[in-house]
N, C-alpha and C positions, 0 to 999 in steps of 0.2 A: 504494500500500500504506500502511496506517495505521502510526502509530508502533509500533514493536515493541521489546520488551526482550530477546528471544532466550531461550535456555536454556543452562544449563551441563551439560557432560558430561565425564566422565573418559575419555580414550583412551590406549591404549598407544602410546608412541613410542620411538624409539631412546634418547632422553635419559632416559626413564622415564615413568611415568604423568603425564599432563598434563591440566589443565583446558582445555577449548575452549569458546568461546561459539558456539552454533549459531543461525543466523538464516536467513531466506528472502529472496530477491530475485527480481525478474521478469527472465526472459531476453528476448531480442529477439522471440521468438514469443509472449510474454505468459504463459508458464508459470512457476510458482513453482519455484525451484531452491534447494536448501539450500547454505549457505556456512558456513564456520567460521573463527574467529580464535583463535589460541592465546592463553591468558591467562597461565598460570604452571604450574610443576611442582606436582603434587598434594602432594608431601612438604613444600613450603613453605607451602601452604594446605590442610591436611587436611580442613577443613570447607567445605561449599559456601557458607556464610554469609561466610567469610573470602574466598573466591574472588569472591563478588559485590562485596565491598568493593574488591578489586583491579580488577574490571571497571569500577567507578565511578571509581576513581583514574586508570585509563588512558583514561577517557572513551570506552570502546568503544561505549556506547549511542549516542553521537552519530555515530560512524563507520558503524554499521550502518544509520543512518537518514538519512545525508546525501545519498544518491542520490535525485534526484527521481523520484517514482513517476509513471508515465504516466497511470494511471487516477485518481490523486489530484489532478491539476491541473485544477481546475474553475474556470472564470471566474465572477466574481460575477454577471454578467448572466444566466447559466444558472441559478444558484441562485435569483436573484430571480424569474426566469420561472417556475421550478418552484413557488416559494412562492405566487406570484400565481395560478397555475392550480390548485394543489392545496389551498391552505389559506387563501385569502382570498376574501371575497365572501359572498354569502347562503348558499351551500352548504358553508361551512367546517365542519370537524369541531368546532372550539371557537369560540365567538363572540369577536371581538376587542374589546379595551377601547376606551373612549372616546378615549384618547390615541393608540392604534395606528392607528385608521382614518384620521384626517386626515394623519398622517405618511406612511403608505403612499400615500395619494391624492396627496400632494404630490410624492413621489419617482417615482411611476409615469411621468409624462411624460419624465423624464430618462433612462429606459431606452430603448434602441433600439426604435422602434415596431414593427419586424418580429419582435421576439421575443415580444411579448405579444399574444395574441388572445383 
């Protein structure tokens, strides 16, 4: 999952109306599931702008993005393979510069030979 900021929502709780940060994570089946983190009582931060400052102060953006995403872990060799197949060579969408061609040709042998055909 890509980096996310989440969204703020006011919810009624026993303590009073509370700001919560809503965000999504992947469960073990690969489906998106909504999660929430409490931020602060809404009476302390009546405006959402102030609640966002509290989210930043509490570093909640890092907490909701710290779990490694299964789909986002891509090895460099697979990205390089995709680039070489999809966007390098005579049939490339955009022609490559005079500097790019020799660099890519120099790096090509260093990639595992079974990944590039």
